[in-house]
C-alpha positions in Angstrom: 3.2 1.9 -8.6 2.6 3.0 -12.2 -0.8 1.4 -12.2 -1.7 3.3 -9.1 -0.4 6.5 -10.7 -2.5 5.9 -13.8 -5.7 5.3 -11.8 -5.1 8.1 -9.3 -4.5 10.6 -12.2 -7.8 9.5 -13.7 -9.5 10.3 -10.4 -9.9 6.6 -9.3 -8.7 6.0 -5.7 -6.1 3.3 -5.0 -4.1 1.8 -2.2 -0.8 0.1 -2.9 0.3 -2.8 -0.8 3.9 -3.4 -0.1 6.2 -5.1 2.4 7.8 -2.9 5.0 11.3 -3.5 3.5 10.1 -1.7 0.4 8.2 1.1 2.0 10.9 3.7 1.6 11.3 2.8 -2.1 7.5 2.9 -2.6 7.2 6.3 -1.0 10.2 7.7 -3.0 8.7 6.3 -6.2 5.2 7.8 -5.5 6.9 11.2 -4.7 8.9 11.1 -7.9 5.6 10.5 -9.8 4.1 13.5 -8.1 1.9 11.6 -5.7 3.6 12.0 -2.3 0.4 11.2 -0.5 -0.4 8.0 -2.4 -2.0 5.6 0.1 0.1 2.6 1.1 -0.8 -0.4 3.1 2.5 -1.5 4.5 2.6 -5.2 5.6 5.5 -6.9 7.5 7.8 -8.9 5.2 8.4 -12.5 6.2 11.7 -12.8 8.1 14.2 -15.5 7.6 11.8 -17.6 5.5 9.1 -17.5 8.2 5.7 -17.5 6.5 3.8 -18.2 9.7 2.4 -14.6 9.9 -1.2 -14.7 10.8 -2.8 -13.7 7.5 -6.3 -13.3 9.0 -5.0 -10.8 11.6 -3.1 -8.9 8.9 -6.2 -8.7 6.7 -8.4 -7.6 9.6 -5.9 -4.8 10.5 -5.6 -3.6 7.0 -9.3 -3.8 6.0 -10.3 -0.5 7.5 -7.4 1.3 5.8 -8.2 -0.2 2.5 -11.9 0.7 2.7 -11.0 4.3 3.7 -8.5 4.7 0.9 -10.9 3.6 -1.7 -14.0 5.5 -0.5 -12.7 8.7 1.3 -11.9 10.8 -1.7 
């Protein structure tokens, strides 16, 4: 979060990736740093040790959001 803050305050766009279980904390932290609209890419956290999430599908779903966050501003 602090790296994203540093880059964003320098005018460099970012997107921060976090698991859904940490989304609330990430948004609170970004707000506390004065960046309530900091772009986040929220991914599902593995449940009960299950790491069989389809990484290719997650990447495909997140790609458009990443590109938009890094180029739209």
